[in-house]
C-alpha positions in Angstrom: 32.0 10.5 12.0 34.2 8.5 10.0 35.3 6.1 12.4 31.3 6.1 13.6 30.1 4.9 10.3 33.0 2.1 10.6 31.5 0.9 13.2 28.1 0.4 11.8 29.5 -1.0 9.0 30.7 -3.7 11.1 27.7 -4.0 13.5 26.3 -4.9 10.0 28.2 -8.3 9.6 26.6 -10.1 13.1 22.9 -8.9 12.0 23.2 -10.3 8.7 25.2 -13.7 10.3 22.0 -13.5 12.9 19.1 -12.7 9.4 20.8 -15.6 7.6 20.3 -18.4 9.8 16.4 -16.9 10.4 16.8 -16.9 7.0 17.6 -20.4 6.7 14.9 -21.9 9.1 12.0 -19.9 8.5 12.8 -21.3 4.8 13.2 -24.6 5.8 9.9 -24.7 7.7 8.0 -23.8 4.3 5.8 -27.1 3.8 7.4 -29.2 0.5 10.3 -29.1 -1.0 11.5 -27.8 -4.6 11.2 -30.9 -5.6 7.5 -31.4 -4.7 5.5 -30.9 -8.5 8.5 -29.4 -10.0 10.1 -33.5 -11.1 8.1 -35.0 -14.4 5.2 -37.5 -13.3 6.9 -40.6 -14.9 9.9 -40.6 -12.5 8.9 -43.2 -9.8 9.2 -41.8 -5.5 12.3 -44.1 -5.3 14.3 -42.1 -7.5 12.9 -38.2 -6.2 14.2 -39.5 -2.7 17.5 -40.2 -4.1 17.5 -36.8 -5.4 16.3 -35.4 -1.6 19.5 -37.8 -0.5 22.2 -36.4 -2.7 21.4 -32.9 -2.4 21.5 -33.0 1.2 17.7 -32.1 1.7 17.9 -34.9 5.3 21.1 -33.5 6.8 20.8 -31.8 9.9 19.7 -28.2 9.9 23.5 -27.0 11.1 25.3 -29.1 8.7 23.4 -27.6 6.2 23.5 -24.7 7.1 27.2 -24.3 7.7 27.4 -26.0 3.9 24.9 -22.9 2.7 26.7 -20.0 4.9 30.1 -21.2 3.7 29.2 -20.5 0.2 26.8 -17.5 0.3 30.1 -15.9 1.9 32.3 -17.1 -1.6 29.4 -15.9 -3.1 28.1 -19.2 -4.2 24.2 -19.5 -3.1 23.3 -22.1 -4.5 21.4 -23.8 -8.1 18.4 -23.0 -8.4 15.7 -25.6 -8.9 12.8 -23.9 -11.6 16.5 -22.5 -13.7 18.7 -24.7 -13.2 21.3 -21.7 -13.5 23.5 -20.4 -10.4 21.1 -18.1 -7.9 23.3 -15.0 -8.3 23.0 -15.3 -12.3 19.2 -16.0 -12.0 19.0 -13.1 -10.0 21.4 -10.6 -12.0 19.2 -9.5 -14.8 16.0 -9.0 -12.7 18.0 -6.7 -9.7 19.3 -4.8 -12.4 15.7 -4.2 -13.6 14.7 -3.3 -9.9 17.6 -0.7 -9.5 17.1 1.1 -12.5 12.7 0.9 -11.7 13.4 1.9 -8.8 15.8 5.1 -9.8 13.8 5.9 -12.5 10.5 6.4 -9.1 13.1 7.6 -7.3 14.0 10.4 -9.3 9.8 11.0 -9.9 8.8 11.1 -6.6 11.4 13.8 -6.0 11.2 16.4 -8.1 7.3 16.5 -7.9 7.0 15.8 -4.0 9.5 18.1 -2.2 8.5 21.3 -4.7 4.5 20.2 -4.6 5.1 19.9 -0.3 6.9 23.0 0.0 4.4 24.9 -2.1 1.0 23.7 -0.2 3.0 24.3 3.0 4.3 27.9 2.2 0.8 28.6 1.1 -1.8 27.2 3.4 -5.3 27.9 3.7 -5.1 28.3 -0.6 -6.6 26.1 -3.0 -3.3 24.6 -4.1 -2.8 23.6 -0.6 -6.4 21.9 -0.2 -6.0 19.8 -3.6 -3.2 18.8 -2.6 -4.5 17.5 1.0 -7.8 16.1 -0.9 -5.4 14.5 -3.5 -3.4 13.2 -1.1 -6.0 11.8 1.3 -7.3 10.5 -2.1 -4.4 8.5 -3.2 -3.6 7.0 0.5 -7.5 5.9 0.9 -7.0 3.9 -2.7 -5.3 0.4 -2.7 -1.9 0.8 -4.6 -3.3 -1.7 -7.3 -6.2 -0.3 -8.2 -4.3 2.8 -8.8 -2.2 0.1 -11.3 -4.9 -1.0 -12.7 -6.1 2.1 -13.6 -2.9 3.5 -15.5 -2.9 0.4 -17.0 -6.6 1.0 -18.0 -6.3 4.4 -19.0 -2.4 4.9 -20.5 -1.9 1.4 -21.3 -5.1 0.2 -23.5 -7.4 3.5 -23.9 -4.2 5.6 -25.2 -1.9 2.9 -25.9 0.8 5.0 -24.6 3.1 2.2 -22.8 3.3 -1.1 -22.2 1.3 -3.4 -20.4 3.6 -6.1 -19.9 6.5 -7.0 -19.3 10.3 -5.6 -19.2 11.0 -5.1 -22.6 10.2 -5.6 -25.7 10.4 -9.0 -27.9 13.0 -9.9 -30.6 15.3 -7.1 -29.9 18.7 -7.2 -30.2 20.2 -7.0 -26.6 22.8 -3.7 -26.2 21.1 -2.4 -29.0 19.9 1.5 -28.7 16.8 -0.1 -29.4 16.4 -2.4 -26.6 17.7 0.4 -23.9 14.7 2.5 -25.3 12.3 -0.1 -25.0 13.4 -0.8 -21.3 12.8 2.5 -20.4 9.5 2.6 -22.6 8.4 0.0 -20.3 9.7 1.9 -16.7 7.6 4.3 -17.1 4.2 3.8 -16.1 5.2 1.3 -13.7 7.8 3.8 -12.4 5.0 7.1 -12.0 3.0 4.4 -10.2 5.4 3.7 -7.7 6.0 7.2 -7.2 2.6 8.6 -6.6 2.0 5.8 -3.8 5.3 6.3 -2.1 5.3 10.2 -2.4 1.7 11.1 -0.2 4.4 10.5 2.9 6.9 13.0 1.7 3.9 15.7 0.2 2.9 15.5 3.9 5.7 15.5 6.2 7.6 18.6 4.3 4.0 20.2 4.2 3.2 19.8 8.4 7.5 20.4 8.4 6.9 24.0 6.5 3.5 25.4 8.4 5.5 24.1 11.7 8.7 25.9 10.6 6.9 29.3 10.3 5.7 29.1 13.6 9.0 28.6 15.7 11.2 31.0 17.9 14.1 31.0 14.9 11.5 32.4 12.4 10.0 35.3 14.3 13.2 36.6 15.7 14.4 36.5 12.2 11.3 38.1 10.9 11.8 40.8 13.8 15.2 41.6 12.6 14.1 42.5 9.7 14.8 39.4 7.5 12.6 38.8 3.9 10.0 36.2 4.6 12.0 34.6 1.5 15.2 34.1 2.5 14.0 33.1 5.8 12.0 30.2 3.8 15.2 29.8 2.0 18.0 29.2 4.8 15.8 28.4 7.9 12.1 27.0 7.1 13.3 24.6 4.0 16.3 23.2 5.1 15.0 22.1 8.9 11.8 20.8 6.9 14.1 18.2 4.5 14.8 16.7 8.5 12.5 13.8 8.6 12.7 13.5 4.4 16.6 12.6 5.3 15.7 10.8 7.8 13.4 8.4 5.6 15.8 8.8 2.5 18.0 5.5 2.9 14.2 3.6 3.8 13.1 5.4 0.9 16.0 3.6 -1.2 16.4 0.6 0.4 12.8 -0.2 0.1 12.7 0.1 -4.0 15.7 -1.0 -4.8 14.3 -4.5 -3.3 11.7 -4.7 -5.3 7.4 -3.5 -5.1 6.1 -7.0 -5.4 3.1 -5.8 -6.1 3.9 -2.9 -9.4 6.2 -5.6 -10.5 3.1 -8.8 -10.1 0.4 -6.4 -12.0 2.7 -5.1 -14.5 4.4 -8.4 -15.1 8.3 -6.4 -15.2 10.8 -9.2 -14.4 12.0 -7.2 -11.1 13.2 -8.7 -8.1 10.1 -8.8 -6.7 8.3 -10.8 -9.0 11.3 -13.2 -8.6 10.4 -13.1 -5.0 6.8 -14.3 -5.4 7.7 -16.5 -8.0 10.3 -18.3 -6.1 8.1 -19.0 -2.4 5.2 -21.0 -5.1 7.3 -22.6 -6.4 9.5 -23.8 -3.7 12.7 -22.8 -5.3 14.3 -22.4 -1.6 18.0 -21.7 -2.5 16.3 -18.1 -4.5 14.5 -17.4 -1.4 17.1 -17.6 1.5 19.1 -15.6 -1.2 16.8 -12.5 -1.5 15.6 -12.6 1.5 19.0 -12.0 2.8 19.6 -9.3 -0.2 16.7 -7.7 1.6 18.0 -7.6 5.1 21.1 -6.2 3.8 19.4 -3.3 1.8 17.6 -2.6 5.1 20.5 -2.4 6.8 22.7 -0.3 4.9 19.5 2.2 4.1 19.4 2.7 7.6 23.4 3.6 7.4 22.5 5.8 4.5 19.5 7.4 6.4 21.6 8.2 9.6 24.8 10.3 7.1 21.9 11.9 5.2 21.0 12.9 8.6 24.3 14.3 9.3 25.2 16.2 6.6 21.4 17.5 6.3 22.3 18.7 9.5 25.2 18.9 11.3 23.8 19.1 14.8 23.1 15.9 14.2 25.8 13.1 15.4 26.1 9.5 14.8 24.8 7.3 18.0 
């Protein structure tokens, strides 16, 4: 198994290399450049052209790519044109915010989705099951931003329980207990919203898997041997029902770590998703290429984590 995992990790290297070329070329095809509309209007065009030449804007693409990938391998993704700081220094705090938000959303999602999905499948046709199915389809049908705005209206403005924007209150000393409590307070509402949206598919998968598993031959065999139904559920049905969830576990983690663009934009949460949109709008190419490369790495890592999780949940499954 470890040899297979090592081989899969090594395969990530050429995949990231191909992705880096595509990302770099797509960034260059974007209209304008980082100096477009971002300089002092009093500066004449000759000065702007000199800045473009000095930054290597007119060099052949392969020269620019070679320079960029060489520096990237050393952890240097260039300077952010907007913030006048190294890219990783700008991304770092936002990546930590997205990581904290995604972990909280993931905990809430699985804490709710797993017991709800299993109980609904176990009690198919009951009032609880019908309610879960209705809420699932209702949540799936409404756009995510509508749910976010609804939570902001009710819990932010009407009840005034949670802050509606930002990732931390202003005026707090960084590193203090009040600072971290404020960050947690700002995370709760967007994390709950993301968890609700993400839990729909998990609940539906679990419910359907439990219902299907109850009709399988191994369940009938166990019942015919006199095995109590409670033991059949705990030792057979629940374990097999978790396989689809394990298959998507890595992708859910990587997706959440990448940052929820819509949620972070609506809540004005300073994470990678919101920062990605800002970088595109301001044509900050260094930030755009770095973020897309990070997203690609997270997706490949999520695929590997899903395969490993599947092999742990079901030892019969081997990573190919």
